[in-house]
Backbone as XML, in Angstrom:
<?xml version="1.0"?>
<chain id="A" units="angstrom">
  <residue number="1" name="MET">
    <atom name="N" x="-72.976" y="-53.915" z="-46.657"/>
    <atom name="CA" x="-71.843" y="-53.738" z="-45.291"/>
    <atom name="C" x="-72.328" y="-53.437" z="-44.398"/>
  </residue>
  <residue number="2" name="GLU">
    <atom name="N" x="-71.681" y="-53.646" z="-43.283"/>
    <atom name="CA" x="-72.558" y="-53.750" z="-41.897"/>
    <atom name="C" x="-71.373" y="-53.366" z="-40.884"/>
  </residue>
  <residue number="3" name="PHE">
    <atom name="N" x="-71.532" y="-52.305" z="-39.891"/>
    <atom name="CA" x="-70.326" y="-52.111" z="-38.667"/>
    <atom name="C" x="-70.857" y="-51.531" z="-37.581"/>
  </residue>
  <residue number="4" name="GLU">
    <atom name="N" x="-70.525" y="-51.782" z="-36.596"/>
    <atom name="CA" x="-71.048" y="-51.345" z="-35.385"/>
    <atom name="C" x="-69.664" y="-50.251" z="-34.479"/>
  </residue>
  <residue number="5" name="ALA">
    <atom name="N" x="-70.217" y="-49.253" z="-33.928"/>
    <atom name="CA" x="-69.029" y="-48.442" z="-33.238"/>
    <atom name="C" x="-70.002" y="-47.729" z="-32.029"/>
  </residue>
  <residue number="6" name="SER">
    <atom name="N" x="-68.681" y="-47.405" z="-31.316"/>
    <atom name="CA" x="-69.266" y="-47.085" z="-29.902"/>
    <atom name="C" x="-68.628" y="-45.813" z="-29.502"/>
  </residue>
  <residue number="7" name="VAL">
    <atom name="N" x="-69.105" y="-44.740" z="-28.804"/>
    <atom name="CA" x="-67.915" y="-43.381" z="-28.615"/>
    <atom name="C" x="-68.151" y="-43.724" z="-27.291"/>
  </residue>
  <residue number="8" name="ALA">
    <atom name="N" x="-66.791" y="-43.752" z="-26.531"/>
    <atom name="CA" x="-66.634" y="-43.304" z="-25.169"/>
    <atom name="C" x="-66.741" y="-41.955" z="-25.010"/>
  </residue>
  <residue number="9" name="THR">
    <atom name="N" x="-67.339" y="-41.575" z="-24.022"/>
    <atom name="CA" x="-67.203" y="-40.191" z="-23.286"/>
    <atom name="C" x="-67.254" y="-40.027" z="-21.849"/>
  </residue>
  <residue number="10" name="LYS">
    <atom name="N" x="-65.953" y="-38.914" z="-21.592"/>
    <atom name="CA" x="-66.023" y="-39.232" z="-20.386"/>
    <atom name="C" x="-67.347" y="-38.515" z="-19.642"/>
  </residue>
  <residue number="11" name="SER">
    <atom name="N" x="-67.395" y="-38.847" z="-18.365"/>
    <atom name="CA" x="-68.482" y="-38.693" z="-17.539"/>
    <atom name="C" x="-68.955" y="-37.217" z="-17.229"/>
  </residue>
  <residue number="12" name="GLY">
    <atom name="N" x="-67.549" y="-36.548" z="-16.697"/>
    <atom name="CA" x="-67.603" y="-34.922" z="-16.603"/>
    <atom name="C" x="-67.912" y="-33.767" z="-17.725"/>
  </residue>
  <residue number="13" name="HIS">
    <atom name="N" x="-68.001" y="-34.407" z="-18.560"/>
    <atom name="CA" x="-68.019" y="-33.707" z="-20.020"/>
    <atom name="C" x="-69.424" y="-33.657" z="-20.349"/>
  </residue>
  <residue number="14" name="ARG">
    <atom name="N" x="-69.834" y="-32.777" z="-20.969"/>
    <atom name="CA" x="-71.638" y="-32.784" z="-21.161"/>
    <atom name="C" x="-71.412" y="-32.063" z="-22.632"/>
  </residue>
  <residue number="15" name="ALA">
    <atom name="N" x="-72.164" y="-32.923" z="-23.526"/>
    <atom name="CA" x="-72.106" y="-32.747" z="-25.038"/>
    <atom name="C" x="-73.231" y="-31.643" z="-25.074"/>
  </residue>
  <residue number="16" name="THR">
    <atom name="N" x="-72.950" y="-30.477" z="-25.974"/>
    <atom name="CA" x="-74.039" y="-29.511" z="-26.661"/>
    <atom name="C" x="-75.497" y="-29.789" z="-27.275"/>
  </residue>
  <residue number="17" name="CYS">
    <atom name="N" x="-76.350" y="-29.673" z="-27.089"/>
    <atom name="CA" x="-77.534" y="-30.360" z="-27.812"/>
    <atom name="C" x="-77.784" y="-29.677" z="-29.185"/>
  </residue>
  <residue number="18" name="ASP">
    <atom name="N" x="-78.280" y="-30.152" z="-30.223"/>
    <atom name="CA" x="-78.627" y="-29.442" z="-31.176"/>
    <atom name="C" x="-79.236" y="-27.925" z="-30.638"/>
  </residue>
  <residue number="19" name="VAL">
    <atom name="N" x="-79.047" y="-26.653" z="-31.107"/>
    <atom name="CA" x="-79.737" y="-25.611" z="-30.818"/>
    <atom name="C" x="-79.290" y="-24.467" z="-31.858"/>
  </residue>
  <residue number="20" name="GLU">
    <atom name="N" x="-80.322" y="-24.141" z="-32.336"/>
    <atom name="CA" x="-80.644" y="-23.031" z="-33.541"/>
    <atom name="C" x="-81.498" y="-21.766" z="-32.571"/>
  </residue>
  <residue number="21" name="SER">
    <atom name="N" x="-80.648" y="-20.545" z="-32.515"/>
    <atom name="CA" x="-80.822" y="-19.587" z="-31.732"/>
    <atom name="C" x="-81.397" y="-18.441" z="-33.002"/>
  </residue>
  <residue number="22" name="ALA">
    <atom name="N" x="-82.217" y="-17.102" z="-32.378"/>
    <atom name="CA" x="-82.262" y="-16.436" z="-32.885"/>
    <atom name="C" x="-81.434" y="-15.024" z="-33.596"/>
  </residue>
  <residue number="23" name="THR">
    <atom name="N" x="-80.140" y="-15.071" z="-32.477"/>
    <atom name="CA" x="-78.988" y="-14.421" z="-33.061"/>
    <atom name="C" x="-78.118" y="-14.633" z="-34.064"/>
  </residue>
  <residue number="24" name="GLY">
    <atom name="N" x="-78.386" y="-15.943" z="-34.411"/>
    <atom name="CA" x="-77.788" y="-16.792" z="-35.444"/>
    <atom name="C" x="-76.607" y="-17.778" z="-35.228"/>
  </residue>
  <residue number="25" name="ILE">
    <atom name="N" x="-76.758" y="-18.152" z="-33.602"/>
    <atom name="CA" x="-75.925" y="-19.532" z="-33.389"/>
    <atom name="C" x="-76.424" y="-20.737" z="-33.488"/>
  </residue>
  <residue number="26" name="GLU">
    <atom name="N" x="-75.655" y="-21.740" z="-34.201"/>
    <atom name="CA" x="-76.854" y="-22.691" z="-34.423"/>
    <atom name="C" x="-75.076" y="-23.511" z="-34.115"/>
  </residue>
  <residue number="27" name="VAL">
    <atom name="N" x="-75.507" y="-25.002" z="-33.329"/>
    <atom name="CA" x="-74.779" y="-26.092" z="-33.470"/>
    <atom name="C" x="-76.132" y="-27.599" z="-33.873"/>
  </residue>
  <residue number="28" name="LYS">
    <atom name="N" x="-75.001" y="-27.838" z="-34.779"/>
    <atom name="CA" x="-75.359" y="-28.743" z="-35.341"/>
    <atom name="C" x="-74.437" y="-30.126" z="-35.107"/>
  </residue>
  <residue number="29" name="HIS">
    <atom name="N" x="-74.891" y="-31.545" z="-35.258"/>
    <atom name="CA" x="-74.037" y="-32.652" z="-35.140"/>
    <atom name="C" x="-74.199" y="-33.317" z="-35.997"/>
  </residue>
  <residue number="30" name="ASN">
    <atom name="N" x="-72.541" y="-33.916" z="-37.068"/>
    <atom name="CA" x="-72.944" y="-34.662" z="-37.935"/>
    <atom name="C" x="-71.594" y="-35.678" z="-37.960"/>
  </residue>
  <residue number="31" name="LEU">
    <atom name="N" x="-72.347" y="-37.422" z="-38.211"/>
    <atom name="CA" x="-71.353" y="-38.138" z="-38.444"/>
    <atom name="C" x="-70.732" y="-38.413" z="-39.813"/>
  </residue>
  <residue number="32" name="VAL">
    <atom name="N" x="-69.215" y="-38.410" z="-40.217"/>
    <atom name="CA" x="-68.708" y="-38.061" z="-41.181"/>
    <atom name="C" x="-67.723" y="-39.142" z="-41.681"/>
  </residue>
  <residue number="33" name="LEU">
    <atom name="N" x="-68.562" y="-40.516" z="-42.432"/>
    <atom name="CA" x="-67.688" y="-41.514" z="-43.255"/>
    <atom name="C" x="-66.624" y="-40.981" z="-44.137"/>
  </residue>
  <residue number="34" name="GLU">
    <atom name="N" x="-65.443" y="-41.358" z="-43.919"/>
    <atom name="CA" x="-64.560" y="-41.644" z="-45.627"/>
    <atom name="C" x="-64.068" y="-42.861" z="-45.520"/>
  </residue>
  <residue number="35" name="LEU">
    <atom name="N" x="-64.302" y="-43.185" z="-46.802"/>
    <atom name="CA" x="-64.237" y="-44.528" z="-47.001"/>
    <atom name="C" x="-62.768" y="-44.364" z="-48.198"/>
  </residue>
  <residue number="36" name="ILE">
    <atom name="N" x="-61.851" y="-45.237" z="-48.670"/>
    <atom name="CA" x="-60.915" y="-44.791" z="-49.700"/>
    <atom name="C" x="-60.922" y="-46.696" z="-50.269"/>
  </residue>
  <residue number="37" name="VAL">
    <atom name="N" x="-61.494" y="-46.637" z="-51.208"/>
    <atom name="CA" x="-61.388" y="-47.864" z="-52.006"/>
    <atom name="C" x="-60.148" y="-47.796" z="-53.053"/>
  </residue>
  <residue number="38" name="ALA">
    <atom name="N" x="-58.950" y="-48.613" z="-52.994"/>
    <atom name="CA" x="-58.099" y="-48.869" z="-54.246"/>
    <atom name="C" x="-58.169" y="-49.782" z="-54.677"/>
  </residue>
  <residue number="39" name="GLU">
    <atom name="N" x="-57.585" y="-49.688" z="-55.856"/>
    <atom name="CA" x="-57.798" y="-51.021" z="-57.038"/>
    <atom name="C" x="-56.142" y="-51.429" z="-56.953"/>
  </residue>
  <residue number="40" name="GLU">
    <atom name="N" x="-56.149" y="-52.744" z="-56.824"/>
    <atom name="CA" x="-55.015" y="-53.490" z="-56.557"/>
    <atom name="C" x="-55.451" y="-54.708" z="-58.109"/>
  </residue>
  <residue number="41" name="PHE">
    <atom name="N" x="-53.829" y="-54.997" z="-58.417"/>
    <atom name="CA" x="-53.780" y="-55.942" z="-59.183"/>
    <atom name="C" x="-53.436" y="-57.363" z="-58.220"/>
  </residue>
  <residue number="42" name="CYS">
    <atom name="N" x="-54.172" y="-58.447" z="-58.878"/>
    <atom name="CA" x="-53.381" y="-59.607" z="-57.995"/>
    <atom name="C" x="-53.215" y="-61.000" z="-59.023"/>
  </residue>
  <residue number="43" name="PRO">
    <atom name="N" x="-52.242" y="-61.191" z="-59.602"/>
    <atom name="CA" x="-51.811" y="-62.272" z="-60.744"/>
    <atom name="C" x="-52.179" y="-63.457" z="-60.340"/>
  </residue>
  <residue number="44" name="ASN">
    <atom name="N" x="-52.963" y="-64.309" z="-60.781"/>
    <atom name="CA" x="-53.289" y="-65.499" z="-60.747"/>
    <atom name="C" x="-54.033" y="-65.773" z="-59.033"/>
  </residue>
  <residue number="45" name="LYS">
    <atom name="N" x="-54.355" y="-65.104" z="-58.447"/>
    <atom name="CA" x="-55.414" y="-64.450" z="-57.478"/>
    <atom name="C" x="-54.316" y="-65.209" z="-56.275"/>
  </residue>
  <residue number="46" name="ASN">
    <atom name="N" x="-52.894" y="-65.001" z="-56.459"/>
    <atom name="CA" x="-52.166" y="-65.232" z="-55.430"/>
    <atom name="C" x="-51.739" y="-63.748" z="-54.596"/>
  </residue>
  <residue number="47" name="PRO">
    <atom name="N" x="-52.200" y="-63.706" z="-53.392"/>
    <atom name="CA" x="-52.193" y="-62.786" z="-52.797"/>
    <atom name="C" x="-50.990" y="-61.967" z="-52.028"/>
  </residue>
  <residue number="48" name="SER">
    <atom name="N" x="-49.815" y="-62.495" z="-52.244"/>
    <atom name="CA" x="-48.404" y="-62.117" z="-51.796"/>
    <atom name="C" x="-47.938" y="-61.459" z="-52.813"/>
  </residue>
  <residue number="49" name="LEU">
    <atom name="N" x="-48.544" y="-61.499" z="-54.141"/>
    <atom name="CA" x="-48.117" y="-60.710" z="-54.979"/>
    <atom name="C" x="-48.765" y="-59.526" z="-55.559"/>
  </residue>
  <residue number="50" name="VAL">
    <atom name="N" x="-49.771" y="-59.031" z="-54.696"/>
    <atom name="CA" x="-50.494" y="-57.643" z="-54.822"/>
    <atom name="C" x="-49.870" y="-56.606" z="-55.622"/>
  </residue>
  <residue number="51" name="THR">
    <atom name="N" x="-50.359" y="-55.698" z="-56.510"/>
    <atom name="CA" x="-49.812" y="-54.674" z="-56.744"/>
    <atom name="C" x="-50.788" y="-53.682" z="-57.097"/>
  </residue>
  <residue number="52" name="PRO">
    <atom name="N" x="-50.505" y="-51.924" z="-56.528"/>
    <atom name="CA" x="-51.168" y="-51.185" z="-56.348"/>
    <atom name="C" x="-51.434" y="-50.966" z="-57.799"/>
  </residue>
  <residue number="53" name="THR">
    <atom name="N" x="-52.333" y="-50.273" z="-58.606"/>
    <atom name="CA" x="-52.702" y="-49.852" z="-59.955"/>
    <atom name="C" x="-52.608" y="-48.161" z="-59.791"/>
  </residue>
  <residue number="54" name="GLY">
    <atom name="N" x="-52.716" y="-47.707" z="-58.481"/>
    <atom name="CA" x="-53.204" y="-46.108" z="-58.618"/>
    <atom name="C" x="-54.189" y="-45.562" z="-58.793"/>
  </residue>
  <residue number="55" name="ALA">
    <atom name="N" x="-55.393" y="-46.553" z="-58.987"/>
    <atom name="CA" x="-56.582" y="-46.110" z="-59.167"/>
    <atom name="C" x="-57.475" y="-45.965" z="-57.786"/>
  </residue>
  <residue number="56" name="ALA">
    <atom name="N" x="-57.919" y="-44.501" z="-57.133"/>
    <atom name="CA" x="-58.877" y="-45.101" z="-55.939"/>
    <atom name="C" x="-59.620" y="-43.919" z="-56.021"/>
  </residue>
  <residue number="57" name="ARG">
    <atom name="N" x="-60.754" y="-44.068" z="-55.066"/>
    <atom name="CA" x="-61.457" y="-43.327" z="-55.035"/>
    <atom name="C" x="-61.852" y="-43.226" z="-53.575"/>
  </residue>
  <residue number="58" name="VAL">
    <atom name="N" x="-62.179" y="-41.675" z="-52.868"/>
    <atom name="CA" x="-62.422" y="-41.525" z="-51.809"/>
    <atom name="C" x="-64.377" y="-41.572" z="-51.525"/>
  </residue>
  <residue number="59" name="LEU">
    <atom name="N" x="-65.228" y="-42.226" z="-50.527"/>
    <atom name="CA" x="-66.411" y="-42.181" z="-50.447"/>
    <atom name="C" x="-66.538" y="-41.320" z="-49.264"/>
  </residue>
  <residue number="60" name="ARG">
    <atom name="N" x="-67.144" y="-40.419" z="-49.365"/>
    <atom name="CA" x="-67.654" y="-39.453" z="-48.081"/>
    <atom name="C" x="-68.735" y="-39.683" z="-47.900"/>
  </residue>
  <residue number="61" name="MET">
    <atom name="N" x="-69.352" y="-39.788" z="-46.740"/>
    <atom name="CA" x="-71.038" y="-39.840" z="-46.409"/>
    <atom name="C" x="-70.676" y="-38.922" z="-44.895"/>
  </residue>
  <residue number="62" name="GLN">
    <atom name="N" x="-71.965" y="-38.198" z="-45.144"/>
    <atom name="CA" x="-72.420" y="-37.405" z="-44.070"/>
    <atom name="C" x="-74.167" y="-37.779" z="-43.635"/>
  </residue>
  <residue number="63" name="PHE">
    <atom name="N" x="-74.170" y="-37.798" z="-42.055"/>
    <atom name="CA" x="-75.195" y="-38.467" z="-41.698"/>
    <atom name="C" x="-75.329" y="-37.460" z="-40.207"/>
  </residue>
  <residue number="64" name="GLY">
    <atom name="N" x="-76.563" y="-36.533" z="-40.461"/>
    <atom name="CA" x="-76.876" y="-35.710" z="-39.844"/>
    <atom name="C" x="-77.464" y="-36.587" z="-37.972"/>
  </residue>
  <residue number="65" name="LEU">
    <atom name="N" x="-76.752" y="-36.201" z="-36.893"/>
    <atom name="CA" x="-77.294" y="-36.937" z="-35.902"/>
    <atom name="C" x="-77.895" y="-35.272" z="-34.829"/>
  </residue>
  <residue number="66" name="VAL">
    <atom name="N" x="-78.774" y="-36.387" z="-33.915"/>
    <atom name="CA" x="-79.500" y="-35.355" z="-33.022"/>
    <atom name="C" x="-78.921" y="-35.555" z="-31.711"/>
  </residue>
  <residue number="67" name="VAL">
    <atom name="N" x="-78.300" y="-34.738" z="-31.216"/>
    <atom name="CA" x="-77.661" y="-35.092" z="-29.769"/>
    <atom name="C" x="-78.971" y="-34.206" z="-28.571"/>
  </residue>
  <residue number="68" name="THR">
    <atom name="N" x="-79.063" y="-35.172" z="-27.598"/>
    <atom name="CA" x="-79.913" y="-34.869" z="-27.013"/>
    <atom name="C" x="-79.226" y="-34.800" z="-25.529"/>
  </residue>
  <residue number="69" name="GLU">
    <atom name="N" x="-80.043" y="-34.361" z="-24.245"/>
    <atom name="CA" x="-79.693" y="-34.670" z="-23.060"/>
    <atom name="C" x="-79.871" y="-36.048" z="-22.702"/>
  </residue>
  <residue number="70" name="ARG">
    <atom name="N" x="-79.106" y="-36.538" z="-21.774"/>
    <atom name="CA" x="-79.470" y="-38.016" z="-21.354"/>
    <atom name="C" x="-80.689" y="-38.104" z="-20.461"/>
  </residue>
  <residue number="71" name="ALA">
    <atom name="N" x="-81.378" y="-38.850" z="-20.883"/>
    <atom name="CA" x="-82.656" y="-39.509" z="-20.302"/>
    <atom name="C" x="-82.597" y="-39.674" z="-18.840"/>
  </residue>
  <residue number="72" name="GLY">
    <atom name="N" x="-83.594" y="-38.947" z="-18.127"/>
    <atom name="CA" x="-83.616" y="-39.513" z="-16.895"/>
    <atom name="C" x="-83.822" y="-40.940" z="-16.589"/>
  </residue>
  <residue number="73" name="MET">
    <atom name="N" x="-84.388" y="-41.092" z="-15.220"/>
    <atom name="CA" x="-84.636" y="-42.728" z="-14.556"/>
    <atom name="C" x="-85.917" y="-42.719" z="-14.868"/>
  </residue>
  <residue number="74" name="GLY">
    <atom name="N" x="-86.897" y="-42.216" z="-15.526"/>
    <atom name="CA" x="-88.289" y="-42.942" z="-16.080"/>
    <atom name="C" x="-89.235" y="-42.161" z="-15.057"/>
  </residue>
  <residue number="75" name="ILE">
    <atom name="N" x="-89.841" y="-42.591" z="-14.855"/>
    <atom name="CA" x="-91.113" y="-42.428" z="-13.996"/>
    <atom name="C" x="-90.917" y="-42.711" z="-12.210"/>
  </residue>
  <residue number="76" name="SER">
    <atom name="N" x="-91.382" y="-41.606" z="-11.802"/>
    <atom name="CA" x="-90.760" y="-41.995" z="-10.164"/>
    <atom name="C" x="-91.303" y="-42.978" z="-9.646"/>
  </residue>
  <residue number="77" name="TRP">
    <atom name="N" x="-90.838" y="-43.618" z="-8.619"/>
    <atom name="CA" x="-91.481" y="-44.745" z="-8.323"/>
    <atom name="C" x="-92.732" y="-44.286" z="-7.271"/>
  </residue>
  <residue number="78" name="ASP">
    <atom name="N" x="-92.498" y="-42.999" z="-7.036"/>
    <atom name="CA" x="-93.633" y="-42.694" z="-5.400"/>
    <atom name="C" x="-94.593" y="-42.104" z="-6.434"/>
  </residue>
  <residue number="79" name="GLU">
    <atom name="N" x="-94.883" y="-41.559" z="-7.665"/>
    <atom name="CA" x="-95.782" y="-41.546" z="-8.676"/>
    <atom name="C" x="-96.783" y="-42.811" z="-9.065"/>
  </residue>
  <residue number="80" name="GLU">
    <atom name="N" x="-95.551" y="-43.703" z="-9.710"/>
    <atom name="CA" x="-96.488" y="-44.653" z="-10.445"/>
    <atom name="C" x="-95.912" y="-45.699" z="-9.492"/>
  </residue>
  <residue number="81" name="MET">
    <atom name="N" x="-96.557" y="-46.545" z="-8.460"/>
    <atom name="CA" x="-96.048" y="-47.926" z="-8.113"/>
    <atom name="C" x="-96.507" y="-49.284" z="-8.596"/>
  </residue>
  <residue number="82" name="PRO">
    <atom name="N" x="-95.892" y="-50.432" z="-9.180"/>
    <atom name="CA" x="-96.553" y="-51.524" z="-9.481"/>
    <atom name="C" x="-97.530" y="-52.161" z="-8.799"/>
  </residue>
  <residue number="83" name="PRO">
    <atom name="N" x="-98.241" y="-52.653" z="-9.212"/>
    <atom name="CA" x="-99.395" y="-53.623" z="-8.031"/>
    <atom name="C" x="-98.814" y="-54.181" z="-7.510"/>
  </residue>
  <residue number="84" name="VAL">
    <atom name="N" x="-99.295" y="-54.562" z="-6.099"/>
    <atom name="CA" x="-98.927" y="-55.690" z="-5.154"/>
    <atom name="C" x="-100.139" y="-56.496" z="-5.137"/>
  </residue>
  <residue number="85" name="TYR">
    <atom name="N" x="-99.724" y="-57.900" z="-4.740"/>
    <atom name="CA" x="-100.803" y="-58.927" z="-4.703"/>
    <atom name="C" x="-102.002" y="-58.970" z="-3.724"/>
  </residue>
  <residue number="86" name="GLU">
    <atom name="N" x="-102.113" y="-57.719" z="-2.898"/>
    <atom name="CA" x="-103.039" y="-58.240" z="-2.218"/>
    <atom name="C" x="-104.315" y="-57.394" z="-2.898"/>
  </residue>
  <residue number="87" name="ASP">
    <atom name="N" x="-103.732" y="-56.105" z="-3.987"/>
    <atom name="CA" x="-104.625" y="-55.151" z="-4.883"/>
    <atom name="C" x="-105.236" y="-56.244" z="-5.782"/>
  </residue>
  <residue number="88" name="VAL">
    <atom name="N" x="-104.887" y="-57.576" z="-6.149"/>
    <atom name="CA" x="-105.609" y="-58.288" z="-7.424"/>
    <atom name="C" x="-106.818" y="-59.123" z="-6.568"/>
  </residue>
  <residue number="89" name="PRO">
    <atom name="N" x="-107.627" y="-59.381" z="-7.693"/>
    <atom name="CA" x="-108.708" y="-59.708" z="-6.975"/>
    <atom name="C" x="-108.251" y="-61.414" z="-7.053"/>
  </residue>
  <residue number="90" name="PRO">
    <atom name="N" x="-109.067" y="-62.439" z="-6.522"/>
    <atom name="CA" x="-108.875" y="-63.812" z="-6.537"/>
    <atom name="C" x="-109.113" y="-64.481" z="-7.872"/>
  </residue>
  <residue number="91" name="SER">
    <atom name="N" x="-110.215" y="-63.765" z="-8.491"/>
    <atom name="CA" x="-110.647" y="-64.301" z="-10.030"/>
    <atom name="C" x="-110.482" y="-63.917" z="-10.796"/>
  </residue>
  <residue number="92" name="PRO">
    <atom name="N" x="-111.093" y="-63.634" z="-12.059"/>
    <atom name="CA" x="-111.070" y="-62.743" z="-12.945"/>
    <atom name="C" x="-112.697" y="-62.336" z="-12.990"/>
  </residue>
  <residue number="93" name="PRO">
    <atom name="N" x="-112.776" y="-61.018" z="-13.701"/>
    <atom name="CA" x="-114.429" y="-60.920" z="-13.419"/>
    <atom name="C" x="-114.656" y="-61.271" z="-14.320"/>
  </residue>
  <residue number="94" name="GLY">
    <atom name="N" x="-116.586" y="-61.223" z="-14.449"/>
    <atom name="CA" x="-117.332" y="-61.700" z="-14.502"/>
    <atom name="C" x="-117.836" y="-61.375" z="-16.089"/>
  </residue>
  <residue number="95" name="TYR">
    <atom name="N" x="-118.134" y="-62.064" z="-17.298"/>
    <atom name="CA" x="-118.344" y="-61.626" z="-18.266"/>
    <atom name="C" x="-119.983" y="-61.294" z="-18.718"/>
  </residue>
  <residue number="96" name="GLY">
    <atom name="N" x="-120.775" y="-61.623" z="-17.562"/>
    <atom name="CA" x="-121.897" y="-60.902" z="-17.984"/>
    <atom name="C" x="-122.776" y="-62.020" z="-18.673"/>
  </residue>
  <residue number="97" name="SER">
    <atom name="N" x="-124.232" y="-61.836" z="-18.947"/>
    <atom name="CA" x="-125.042" y="-62.622" z="-19.713"/>
    <atom name="C" x="-125.799" y="-61.752" z="-20.471"/>
  </residue>
  <residue number="98" name="SER">
    <atom name="N" x="-126.758" y="-62.612" z="-21.550"/>
    <atom name="CA" x="-127.313" y="-61.705" z="-22.635"/>
    <atom name="C" x="-128.437" y="-61.523" z="-21.850"/>
  </residue>
  <residue number="99" name="ASP">
    <atom name="N" x="-129.022" y="-61.949" z="-20.794"/>
    <atom name="CA" x="-130.008" y="-61.433" z="-20.086"/>
    <atom name="C" x="-130.307" y="-60.455" z="-19.176"/>
  </residue>
  <residue number="100" name="ARG">
    <atom name="N" x="-131.132" y="-59.280" z="-19.683"/>
    <atom name="CA" x="-131.357" y="-57.944" z="-19.296"/>
    <atom name="C" x="-131.781" y="-57.687" z="-17.987"/>
  </residue>
  <residue number="101" name="ASN">
    <atom name="N" x="-132.164" y="-58.575" z="-17.398"/>
    <atom name="CA" x="-132.649" y="-58.792" z="-16.030"/>
    <atom name="C" x="-131.650" y="-58.995" z="-14.752"/>
  </residue>
  <residue number="102" name="ASP">
    <atom name="N" x="-130.347" y="-59.734" z="-15.682"/>
    <atom name="CA" x="-129.084" y="-59.936" z="-14.565"/>
    <atom name="C" x="-128.557" y="-58.625" z="-14.375"/>
  </residue>
  <residue number="103" name="GLY">
    <atom name="N" x="-127.762" y="-58.548" z="-13.206"/>
    <atom name="CA" x="-127.222" y="-57.751" z="-12.831"/>
    <atom name="C" x="-125.811" y="-57.437" z="-13.639"/>
  </residue>
  <residue number="104" name="ALA">
    <atom name="N" x="-125.683" y="-58.579" z="-13.964"/>
    <atom name="CA" x="-124.373" y="-58.384" z="-14.662"/>
    <atom name="C" x="-124.327" y="-58.410" z="-16.272"/>
  </residue>
  <residue number="105" name="TRP">
    <atom name="N" x="-125.640" y="-57.588" z="-16.836"/>
    <atom name="CA" x="-125.410" y="-58.340" z="-17.986"/>
    <atom name="C" x="-124.879" y="-57.186" z="-18.873"/>
  </residue>
  <residue number="106" name="GLY">
    <atom name="N" x="-123.785" y="-57.703" z="-20.155"/>
    <atom name="CA" x="-122.644" y="-56.979" z="-20.563"/>
    <atom name="C" x="-123.214" y="-56.794" z="-22.188"/>
  </residue>
  <residue number="107" name="GLY">
    <atom name="N" x="-124.718" y="-57.083" z="-22.479"/>
    <atom name="CA" x="-124.876" y="-56.585" z="-23.408"/>
    <atom name="C" x="-124.720" y="-57.369" z="-24.712"/>
  </residue>
  <residue number="108" name="ALA">
    <atom name="N" x="-123.955" y="-58.609" z="-24.237"/>
    <atom name="CA" x="-123.433" y="-59.732" z="-25.152"/>
    <atom name="C" x="-124.172" y="-60.593" z="-26.063"/>
  </residue>
  <residue number="109" name="ILE">
    <atom name="N" x="-124.692" y="-60.398" z="-27.343"/>
    <atom name="CA" x="-125.738" y="-61.098" z="-27.656"/>
    <atom name="C" x="-125.585" y="-61.764" z="-28.728"/>
  </residue>
  <residue number="110" name="MET">
    <atom name="N" x="-125.072" y="-63.090" z="-28.951"/>
    <atom name="CA" x="-124.834" y="-64.101" z="-30.215"/>
    <atom name="C" x="-125.983" y="-64.152" z="-31.468"/>
  </residue>
  <residue number="111" name="GLU">
    <atom name="N" x="-125.764" y="-63.596" z="-32.540"/>
    <atom name="CA" x="-126.738" y="-63.503" z="-33.449"/>
    <atom name="C" x="-126.080" y="-64.707" z="-34.639"/>
  </residue>
  <residue number="112" name="ASP">
    <atom name="N" x="-127.068" y="-65.118" z="-35.425"/>
    <atom name="CA" x="-126.748" y="-66.093" z="-36.582"/>
    <atom name="C" x="-126.703" y="-65.077" z="-37.338"/>
  </residue>
  <residue number="113" name="TYR">
    <atom name="N" x="-125.437" y="-65.639" z="-38.746"/>
    <atom name="CA" x="-125.232" y="-64.912" z="-39.972"/>
    <atom name="C" x="-126.668" y="-65.172" z="-40.935"/>
  </residue>
  <residue number="114" name="HIS">
    <atom name="N" x="-126.927" y="-64.136" z="-41.068"/>
    <atom name="CA" x="-127.906" y="-64.008" z="-42.490"/>
    <atom name="C" x="-127.576" y="-63.648" z="-43.876"/>
  </residue>
  <residue number="115" name="GLY">
    <atom name="N" x="-126.088" y="-63.022" z="-43.938"/>
    <atom name="CA" x="-125.781" y="-62.471" z="-45.266"/>
    <atom name="C" x="-125.741" y="-63.901" z="-46.290"/>
  </residue>
  <residue number="116" name="PRO">
    <atom name="N" x="-124.492" y="-63.103" z="-47.192"/>
    <atom name="CA" x="-124.335" y="-63.919" z="-48.298"/>
    <atom name="C" x="-123.369" y="-65.351" z="-47.898"/>
  </residue>
  <residue number="117" name="GLU">
    <atom name="N" x="-123.469" y="-66.797" z="-49.005"/>
    <atom name="CA" x="-122.352" y="-67.814" z="-48.116"/>
    <atom name="C" x="-121.344" y="-67.449" z="-48.684"/>
  </residue>
  <residue number="118" name="LEU">
    <atom name="N" x="-120.489" y="-68.023" z="-47.455"/>
    <atom name="CA" x="-119.135" y="-67.444" z="-47.435"/>
    <atom name="C" x="-118.168" y="-68.229" z="-48.419"/>
  </residue>
</chain>
């Protein structure tokens, strides 16, 4: 079974976050679902002749919710700015060579495999 639900809140109202204080005051939030499952008798698969049998069950489930304050707008654009085209170099950096005398030596040496056969 799957369902989707939404909760509409007024923008002027602020929810109280989950709190537990030393004085014993505690605020918690739970989502409580109650489902009523009723048994009915349907002769010859005719939905117009459904008769309740009187047998029913109430299924109750509780899920703990964590309520927090609304998140801000993220990182300030003054502190973290995306790169601009002038900051990007015209080509990718070189990968260097295996020659130690080369100024761009990266230490990448290709060696043969000498282990057991694969």
